[in-house]
MDTraj code that builds the backbone (N, CA, C; nanometers):
import mdtraj as md
import numpy as np

residues = "MET LYS VAL LEU ILE THR TYR ASN SER VAL HIS GLN GLY ASN THR GLU LYS ILE ALA LYS THR MET ALA SER ALA ILE ASP ALA ASP ILE MET LYS TYR ASN GLU LEU ASP GLY TYR ASN ILE LEU ASP TYR ASP LEU ILE GLY PHE GLY SER GLY ILE TYR TYR GLY LYS PRO ASN LYS GLU LEU LEU GLU PHE ILE ASP GLU LEU PRO PRO VAL LYS GLY ARG LYS ALA PHE ILE PHE THR THR SER GLY LYS GLY ASN LEU ASN TYR THR ASN ALA LEU ALA LYS LYS VAL SER LEU HIS GLY PHE LYS ILE VAL GLY GLU PHE SER CYS LYS GLY PHE ASP VAL TRP GLY PRO LEU ARG LEU ILE GLY GLY ILE ASN ASN GLY ARG PRO ASN THR ASP ASP LEU ASN ALA ALA GLU ILE PHE VAL LYS GLU LEU LEU LYS GLN LYS".split()
xyz = np.array([
    [0.0846, -0.1175, 0.0000],
    [0.0000, 0.0000, 0.0000],
    [0.0893, 0.1240, 0.0000],
    [0.0628, 0.2133, -0.0911],
    [0.1403, 0.3364, -0.1027],
    [0.0725, 0.4460, -0.0193],
    [0.1485, 0.5031, 0.0763],
    [0.0920, 0.5979, 0.1726],
    [0.1651, 0.7322, 0.1656],
    [0.0871, 0.8385, 0.1725],
    [0.1390, 0.9749, 0.1790],
    [0.0877, 1.0403, 0.3058],
    [0.1753, 1.1113, 0.3733],
    [0.1353, 1.1930, 0.4871],
    [0.1670, 1.3368, 0.4514],
    [0.0634, 1.4204, 0.4546],
    [0.0803, 1.5628, 0.4265],
    [0.0253, 1.6421, 0.5447],
    [0.0882, 1.7550, 0.5733],
    [0.0546, 1.8258, 0.6965],
    [0.0918, 1.9724, 0.6866],
    [0.0455, 2.0454, 0.7860],
    [0.0871, 2.1836, 0.8075],
    [0.1225, 2.1957, 0.9551],
    [0.2383, 2.2507, 0.9841],
    [0.2849, 2.2678, 1.1214],
    [0.3453, 2.4066, 1.1310],
    [0.2755, 2.4973, 1.1966],
    [0.3101, 2.6391, 1.1878],
    [0.4024, 2.6887, 1.2977],
    [0.3687, 2.6681, 1.4236],
    [0.4384, 2.7396, 1.5310],
    [0.5449, 2.6592, 1.6046],
    [0.5074, 2.5504, 1.6654],
    [0.5992, 2.4777, 1.7532],
    [0.6531, 2.3483, 1.6933],
    [0.6045, 2.3109, 1.5754],
    [0.6495, 2.1864, 1.5133],
    [0.5824, 2.0621, 1.5695],
    [0.4735, 2.0794, 1.6454],
    [0.4049, 1.9655, 1.7067],
    [0.3520, 1.8679, 1.6019],
    [0.2802, 1.9212, 1.5050],
    [0.2194, 1.8355, 1.4031],
    [0.3267, 1.7703, 1.3168],
    [0.4336, 1.8424, 1.2905],
    [0.5432, 1.7854, 1.2128],
    [0.6051, 1.6660, 1.2846],
    [0.6190, 1.6738, 1.4166],
    [0.6746, 1.5604, 1.4925],
    [0.5869, 1.4370, 1.4767],
    [0.4563, 1.4572, 1.4851],
    [0.3638, 1.3450, 1.4701],
    [0.3718, 1.2915, 1.3271],
    [0.3718, 1.3803, 1.2282],
    [0.3774, 1.3387, 1.0875],
    [0.5036, 1.2569, 1.0601],
    [0.6165, 1.3042, 1.1070],
    [0.7429, 1.2328, 1.0838],
    [0.7450, 1.0971, 1.1528],
    [0.6897, 1.0911, 1.2724],
    [0.6834, 0.9636, 1.3450],
    [0.5973, 0.8639, 1.2692],
    [0.4807, 0.9098, 1.2235],
    [0.3917, 0.8212, 1.1482],
    [0.4576, 0.7741, 1.0188],
    [0.5170, 0.8663, 0.9462],
    [0.5801, 0.8319, 0.8185],
    [0.6926, 0.7304, 0.8386],
    [0.7729, 0.7518, 0.9391],
    [0.8838, 0.6611, 0.9673],
    [0.8336, 0.5219, 1.0068],
    [0.7257, 0.5172, 1.0828],
    [0.6728, 0.3897, 1.1328],
    [0.6231, 0.2988, 1.0215],
    [0.5759, 0.3581, 0.9112],
    [0.5177, 0.2762, 0.8041],
    [0.5865, 0.2992, 0.6699],
    [0.6991, 0.3673, 0.6720],
    [0.7755, 0.3960, 0.5508],
    [0.6896, 0.4675, 0.4450],
    [0.6191, 0.5709, 0.4905],
    [0.5325, 0.6493, 0.4022],
    [0.6088, 0.7682, 0.3454],
    [0.5626, 0.8179, 0.2323],
    [0.6127, 0.9449, 0.1808],
    [0.5550, 1.0561, 0.2672],
    [0.6290, 1.1636, 0.2823],
    [0.5836, 1.2735, 0.3668],
    [0.6175, 1.4057, 0.2980],
    [0.5194, 1.4963, 0.2957],
    [0.5393, 1.6296, 0.2370],
    [0.4500, 1.7296, 0.3084],
    [0.5028, 1.8493, 0.3266],
    [0.4155, 1.9571, 0.3717],
    [0.3152, 1.9836, 0.2602],
    [0.1967, 2.0255, 0.2999],
    [0.0894, 2.0422, 0.2009],
    [0.1290, 2.1361, 0.0873],
    [0.2093, 2.2394, 0.1174],
    [0.2447, 2.3375, 0.0143],
    [0.3572, 2.2896, -0.0771],
    [0.4086, 2.1708, -0.0532],
    [0.5089, 2.1093, -0.1406],
    [0.4460, 2.0055, -0.2335],
    [0.3177, 1.9855, -0.2165],
    [0.2478, 1.8779, -0.2863],
    [0.1620, 1.9329, -0.3986],
    [0.1782, 1.8756, -0.5138],
    [0.0877, 1.9034, -0.6250],
    [-0.0370, 1.8205, -0.5977],
    [-0.1519, 1.8848, -0.5970],
    [-0.2759, 1.8163, -0.5636],
    [-0.3008, 1.6904, -0.6433],
    [-0.2522, 1.6855, -0.7665],
    [-0.2757, 1.5674, -0.8485],
    [-0.1878, 1.4497, -0.8084],
    [-0.0822, 1.4747, -0.7328],
    [0.0029, 1.3650, -0.6853],
    [-0.0725, 1.2724, -0.5918],
    [-0.1774, 1.3221, -0.5271],
    [-0.2492, 1.2366, -0.4326],
    [-0.3121, 1.1158, -0.5007],
    [-0.3335, 1.1263, -0.6294],
    [-0.3935, 1.0146, -0.7024],
    [-0.2989, 0.8953, -0.7123],
    [-0.1714, 0.9167, -0.6806],
    [-0.0726, 0.8091, -0.6831],
    [-0.0732, 0.7254, -0.5555],
    [-0.1540, 0.7633, -0.4562],
    [-0.1484, 0.6998, -0.3244],
    [-0.2784, 0.6273, -0.2906],
    [-0.2625, 0.5182, -0.2162],
    [-0.3775, 0.4400, -0.1712],
    [-0.4370, 0.4955, -0.0417],
    [-0.3519, 0.5572, 0.0405],
    [-0.3927, 0.6109, 0.1695],
    [-0.3197, 0.7426, 0.1912],
    [-0.3929, 0.8451, 0.2311],
    [-0.3335, 0.9773, 0.2539],
    [-0.3690, 1.0238, 0.3944],
    [-0.2678, 1.0663, 0.4682],
    [-0.2887, 1.1252, 0.6007],
    [-0.2821, 1.2761, 0.5894],
    [-0.3800, 1.3444, 0.6456],
    [-0.3852, 1.4906, 0.6477],
    [-0.3712, 1.5361, 0.7921],
    [-0.2699, 1.6206, 0.8197],
    [-0.2468, 1.6655, 0.9561],
    [-0.2409, 1.8162, 0.9686],
    [-0.2905, 1.8662, 1.0818],
    [-0.2898, 2.0101, 1.1077],
    [-0.2806, 2.0372, 1.2572],
    [-0.2155, 2.1464, 1.2888],
    [-0.2287, 2.2019, 1.4218],
    [-0.3667, 2.2658, 1.4302],
    [-0.4123, 2.2866, 1.5519],
    [-0.5434, 2.3476, 1.5741],
    [-0.5223, 2.4858, 1.6341],
    [-0.5913, 2.5844, 1.5766],
    [-0.5762, 2.7238, 1.6161],
    [-0.7141, 2.7798, 1.6501],
    [-0.7325, 2.8124, 1.7775],
    [-0.8635, 2.8590, 1.8249],
    [-0.9731, 2.7601, 1.7858],
    [-0.9449, 2.6326, 1.7999],
    [-1.0432, 2.5282, 1.7759],
    [-1.0610, 2.4866, 1.6316],
    [-0.9792, 2.5399, 1.5405],
    [-0.9970, 2.5103, 1.3978],
    [-0.8648, 2.4689, 1.3339],
    [-0.8730, 2.3844, 1.2293],
    [-0.7512, 2.3484, 1.1548],
    [-0.6944, 2.4702, 1.0821],
    [-0.5718, 2.4590, 1.0416],
    [-0.5039, 2.5671, 0.9699],
    [-0.5807, 2.6061, 0.8437],
    [-0.6036, 2.7345, 0.8290],
    [-0.6823, 2.7875, 0.7167],
    [-0.6185, 2.7544, 0.5813],
    [-0.4863, 2.7686, 0.5696],
    [-0.4197, 2.7429, 0.4427],
    [-0.4312, 2.5957, 0.4021],
    [-0.4247, 2.5055, 0.4991],
    [-0.4411, 2.3641, 0.4684],
    [-0.5831, 2.3367, 0.4184],
    [-0.6823, 2.3973, 0.4819],
    [-0.8208, 2.3804, 0.4374],
    [-0.8397, 2.4332, 0.2947],
    [-0.7760, 2.5458, 0.2644],
    [-0.7840, 2.6007, 0.1285],
    [-0.7173, 2.5067, 0.0279],
    [-0.6056, 2.4472, 0.0666],
    [-0.5385, 2.3498, -0.0193],
    [-0.6309, 2.2313, -0.0478],
    [-0.6964, 2.1824, 0.0542],
    [-0.7871, 2.0690, 0.0375],
    [-0.9004, 2.1060, -0.0577],
    [-0.9489, 2.2295, -0.0486],
    [-1.0544, 2.2755, -0.1398],
    [-1.0113, 2.2671, -0.2860],
    [-0.8828, 2.2803, -0.3107],
    [-0.8312, 2.2800, -0.4478],
    [-0.7946, 2.1405, -0.4990],
    [-0.8053, 2.0397, -0.4143],
    [-0.7726, 1.9033, -0.4573],
    [-0.8735, 1.8543, -0.5598],
    [-0.8271, 1.7701, -0.6514],
    [-0.9227, 1.7102, -0.7443],
    [-1.0133, 1.6137, -0.6674],
    [-1.1369, 1.5987, -0.7112],
    [-1.2242, 1.5029, -0.6429],
    [-1.1710, 1.3608, -0.6614],
    [-1.1873, 1.2818, -0.5602],
    [-1.1486, 1.1413, -0.5660],
    [-1.2709, 1.0601, -0.5252],
    [-1.2695, 0.9356, -0.5574],
    [-1.3831, 0.8519, -0.5183],
    [-1.3317, 0.7300, -0.4437],
    [-1.3666, 0.7232, -0.3165],
    [-1.3333, 0.6065, -0.2371],
    [-1.1886, 0.5939, -0.1930],
    [-1.1066, 0.6918, -0.2220],
    [-0.9667, 0.6870, -0.1773],
    [-0.9670, 0.7002, -0.0245],
    [-0.8826, 0.6243, 0.0426],
    [-0.8798, 0.6256, 0.1886],
    [-0.7920, 0.7390, 0.2412],
    [-0.8345, 0.7945, 0.3557],
    [-0.7588, 0.9017, 0.4210],
    [-0.7728, 0.8881, 0.5720],
    [-0.6743, 0.9435, 0.6420],
    [-0.6852, 0.9563, 0.7868],
    [-0.6471, 1.0983, 0.8246],
    [-0.6911, 1.1378, 0.9419],
    [-0.6750, 1.2740, 0.9910],
    [-0.5949, 1.2704, 1.1204],
    [-0.5052, 1.3675, 1.1378],
    [-0.4372, 1.3807, 1.2667],
    [-0.4187, 1.5279, 1.3001],
    [-0.4313, 1.5586, 1.4286],
    [-0.4186, 1.6967, 1.4748],
    [-0.3413, 1.7016, 1.6062],
    [-0.2839, 1.8197, 1.6307],
    [-0.2240, 1.8495, 1.7605],
    [-0.2836, 1.9814, 1.8081],
    [-0.3009, 1.9921, 1.9391],
    [-0.3581, 2.1148, 1.9944],
    [-0.3267, 2.1249, 2.1431],
    [-0.3515, 2.2414, 2.1964],
    [-0.3310, 2.2614, 2.3396],
    [-0.4188, 2.1700, 2.4232],
    [-0.5381, 2.1423, 2.3754],
    [-0.6308, 2.0559, 2.4487],
    [-0.6163, 1.9091, 2.4113],
    [-0.5673, 1.8807, 2.2893],
    [-0.5557, 1.7421, 2.2457],
    [-0.6914, 1.6770, 2.2249],
    [-0.7906, 1.7563, 2.1940],
    [-0.9284, 1.7117, 2.1824],
    [-0.9522, 1.6423, 2.0481],
    [-0.9965, 1.5179, 2.0510],
    [-1.0227, 1.4436, 1.9279],
    [-1.1334, 1.5089, 1.8457],
    [-1.2241, 1.5820, 1.9095],
    [-1.3307, 1.6510, 1.8358],
    [-1.2751, 1.7529, 1.7372],
    [-1.1534, 1.7994, 1.7588],
    [-1.0933, 1.8973, 1.6677],
    [-1.0649, 1.8388, 1.5301],
    [-1.0639, 1.7070, 1.5197],
    [-1.0396, 1.6458, 1.3890],
    [-1.1632, 1.6546, 1.2990],
    [-1.2805, 1.6814, 1.3575],
    [-1.4066, 1.6780, 1.2819],
    [-1.4080, 1.7707, 1.1613],
    [-1.3656, 1.8958, 1.1784],
    [-1.3705, 1.9924, 1.0679],
    [-1.2783, 1.9493, 0.9534],
    [-1.1617, 1.8993, 0.9879],
    [-1.0674, 1.8536, 0.8864],
    [-1.1207, 1.7275, 0.8171],
    [-1.1765, 1.6365, 0.8936],
    [-1.2334, 1.5143, 0.8355],
    [-1.3490, 1.5479, 0.7423],
    [-1.4325, 1.6418, 0.7822],
    [-1.5462, 1.6807, 0.6977],
    [-1.4973, 1.7387, 0.5654],
    [-1.3974, 1.8260, 0.5718],
    [-1.3428, 1.8882, 0.4514],
    [-1.2838, 1.7829, 0.3575],
    [-1.2083, 1.6903, 0.4121],
    [-1.1459, 1.5852, 0.3314],
    [-1.2536, 1.4934, 0.2719],
    [-1.3554, 1.4618, 0.3504],
    [-1.4650, 1.3761, 0.3030],
    [-1.5405, 1.4370, 0.1860],
    [-1.5543, 1.5687, 0.1853],
    [-1.6263, 1.6362, 0.0780],
    [-1.5627, 1.6134, -0.0587],
    [-1.4366, 1.5744, -0.0609],
    [-1.3663, 1.5472, -0.1868],
    [-1.3694, 1.3999, -0.2253],
    [-1.4470, 1.3212, -0.1532],
    [-1.4639, 1.1817, -0.1887],
    [-1.3768, 1.0837, -0.1119],
    [-1.2946, 1.1340, -0.0205],
    [-1.2107, 1.0452, 0.0599],
    [-1.2951, 0.9708, 0.1623],
    [-1.2584, 0.8477, 0.1891],
    [-1.3198, 0.7698, 0.2959],
    [-1.2275, 0.7791, 0.4172],
    [-1.2752, 0.8387, 0.5249],
    [-1.1945, 0.8547, 0.6463],
    [-1.1894, 0.7204, 0.7192],
    [-1.0672, 0.6690, 0.7381],
    [-1.0500, 0.5387, 0.8022],
    [-0.9918, 0.5489, 0.9425],
    [-0.9602, 0.6707, 0.9880],
    [-0.9098, 0.6880, 1.1230],
    [-0.8799, 0.8328, 1.1543],
    [-0.8840, 0.8644, 1.2833],
    [-0.8537, 0.9997, 1.3306],
    [-0.7686, 0.9898, 1.4562],
    [-0.6696, 1.0767, 1.4646],
    [-0.5762, 1.0781, 1.5774],
    [-0.5555, 1.2217, 1.6221],
    [-0.5479, 1.2417, 1.7528],
    [-0.5202, 1.3747, 1.8061],
    [-0.4411, 1.3614, 1.9356],
    [-0.3531, 1.4560, 1.9572],
    [-0.2804, 1.4579, 2.0839],
    [-0.2495, 1.6021, 2.1222],
    [-0.2087, 1.6183, 2.2466],
    [-0.1707, 1.7505, 2.2945],
    [-0.0372, 1.7909, 2.2349],
    [-0.0218, 1.9215, 2.2206],
    [0.1036, 1.9776, 2.1742],
    [0.1371, 2.1003, 2.2570],
    [0.2637, 2.1350, 2.2604],
    [0.3076, 2.2562, 2.3295],
    [0.2383, 2.3755, 2.2649],
    [0.1772, 2.4589, 2.3466],
    [0.0930, 2.5671, 2.2957],
    [0.1272, 2.6975, 2.3657],
    [0.1721, 2.7943, 2.2876],
    [0.1989, 2.9287, 2.3403],
    [0.1210, 3.0334, 2.2611],
    [0.0098, 2.9906, 2.1998],
    [-0.0700, 3.0784, 2.1152],
    [-0.1447, 3.1808, 2.1993],
    [-0.1467, 3.3045, 2.1520],
    [-0.2254, 3.4118, 2.2140],
    [-0.1882, 3.4349, 2.3587],
    [-0.2874, 3.4391, 2.4473],
    [-0.2617, 3.4712, 2.5879],
    [-0.1815, 3.3653, 2.6626],
    [-0.1733, 3.2437, 2.6081],
    [-0.0945, 3.1388, 2.6743],
    [0.0534, 3.1751, 2.6794],
    [0.0953, 3.2607, 2.5872],
    [0.2345, 3.3062, 2.5849],
    [0.2708, 3.3770, 2.7163],
    [0.1739, 3.4465, 2.7745],
    [0.1971, 3.5232, 2.8975],
    [0.2314, 3.4339, 3.0164],
    [0.1870, 3.3097, 3.0125],
    [0.2145, 3.2183, 3.1235],
    [0.3176, 3.1111, 3.0857],
    [0.3834, 3.1295, 2.9721],
    [0.4862, 3.0344, 2.9285],
    [0.4323, 2.9154, 2.8525],
    [0.3048, 2.9200, 2.8192],
    [0.2445, 2.8137, 2.7402],
    [0.1941, 2.6991, 2.8247],
    [0.1365, 2.6020, 2.7568],
    [0.0894, 2.4801, 2.8224],
    [0.1428, 2.3592, 2.7466],
    [0.1476, 2.2476, 2.8154],
    [0.1910, 2.1197, 2.7573],
    [0.3353, 2.1215, 2.7094],
    [0.4214, 2.1870, 2.7843],
    [0.5629, 2.1877, 2.7485],
    [0.6138, 2.0436, 2.7384],
    [0.6848, 2.0149, 2.6312],
    [0.7376, 1.8803, 2.6101],
    [0.6450, 1.7888, 2.5315],
    [0.5284, 1.8379, 2.4952],
    [0.4338, 1.7585, 2.4165],
    [0.4450, 1.7980, 2.2700],
    [0.4251, 1.7104, 2.1770],
    [0.4027, 1.5689, 2.1988],
    [0.5260, 1.5013, 2.2575],
    [0.5017, 1.4151, 2.3545],
    [0.6106, 1.3456, 2.4224],
    [0.6243, 1.2031, 2.3688],
    [0.7083, 1.1257, 2.4320],
    [0.7329, 0.9887, 2.3869],
    [0.6051, 0.9066, 2.3830],
    [0.5197, 0.9231, 2.4840],
    [0.3933, 0.8489, 2.4853],
    [0.3056, 0.8877, 2.3664],
    [0.3003, 1.0183, 2.3360],
    [0.2217, 1.0656, 2.2213],
    [0.2763, 1.0093, 2.0903],
    [0.4072, 1.0116, 2.0756],
    [0.4697, 0.9609, 1.9535],
    [0.4478, 0.8104, 1.9389],
    [0.4566, 0.7380, 2.0507],
    [0.4296, 0.5938, 2.0470],
    [0.2839, 0.5669, 2.0083],
    [0.1920, 0.6474, 2.0616],
    [0.0498, 0.6319, 2.0280],
    [0.0267, 0.6596, 1.8795],
    [0.0942, 0.7597, 1.8254],
    [0.0815, 0.7913, 1.6825],
    [0.1333, 0.6757, 1.5974],
    [0.2433, 0.6173, 1.6393],
    [0.3007, 0.5042, 1.5662],
    [0.2057, 0.3846, 1.5675],
    [0.1514, 0.3537, 1.6832],
    [0.0571, 0.2423, 1.6946],
    [-0.0665, 0.2695, 1.6089],
    [-0.1182, 0.3921, 1.6151],
    [-0.2361, 0.4299, 1.5380],
    [-0.2153, 0.4035, 1.3890],
    [-0.1052, 0.4514, 1.3341],
    [-0.0840, 0.4399, 1.1898],
    [-0.0532, 0.2960, 1.1486],
    [0.0135, 0.2215, 1.2327],
    [0.0383, 0.0801, 1.2015],
    [-0.0922, 0.0009, 1.2005],
    [-0.1823, 0.0342, 1.2912],
    [-0.3132, -0.0326, 1.2947],
    [-0.3943, -0.0003, 1.1696],
    [-0.3823, 0.1201, 1.1190],
    [-0.4533, 0.1571, 0.9953],
    [-0.4142, 0.0664, 0.8798],
    [-0.2868, 0.0356, 0.8718],
    [-0.2386, -0.0485, 0.7621],
    [-0.2868, -0.1923, 0.7725],
    [-0.3229, -0.2354, 0.8926],
    [-0.3755, -0.3699, 0.9104],
    [-0.5182, -0.3824, 0.8607],
    [-0.5886, -0.2684, 0.8515],
    [-0.7275, -0.2705, 0.8050],
    [-0.7315, -0.3021, 0.6554],
    [-0.8294, -0.3716, 0.6147],
    [-0.8465, -0.4029, 0.4719],
    [-0.9483, -0.3123, 0.4103],
])
top = md.Topology()
chain = top.add_chain()
for i, resn in enumerate(residues, 1):
    res = top.add_residue(resn, chain, resSeq=i)
    for name in ("N", "CA", "C"):
        top.add_atom(name, md.element.get_by_symbol(name[0]), res)
traj = md.Trajectory(xyz[None], top)
């Protein structure tokens, strides 16, 4: 199975750490969304879309990129996010956007990330050291389990 992981990681590199861990665990290709020609996705059987979460929403530029993707039918995708809260519900908006292009969502992953956005900067941020080893191990297990699915 040919797998691509594409992501956007803006401030602390949280999402990039998760993306790299997942890619390494399953020997997937990995590219930031702005390095990817939208038509290249047709070369892959499974595509992972990852974003940091900003004020409860995925990165705007990544969402705009997804809007420009060619429609696909039945191609599998998974979603992953990092945020100060690590709330799995934050994957919903990204999953919905990806689904609108014909992707079948086969899994969603979310974890906490170091967050110094907005007023959190005044207190030194939250979740220092996240994603940590446990988060990275969970991401690895998650993506390996996806490949076991038929």
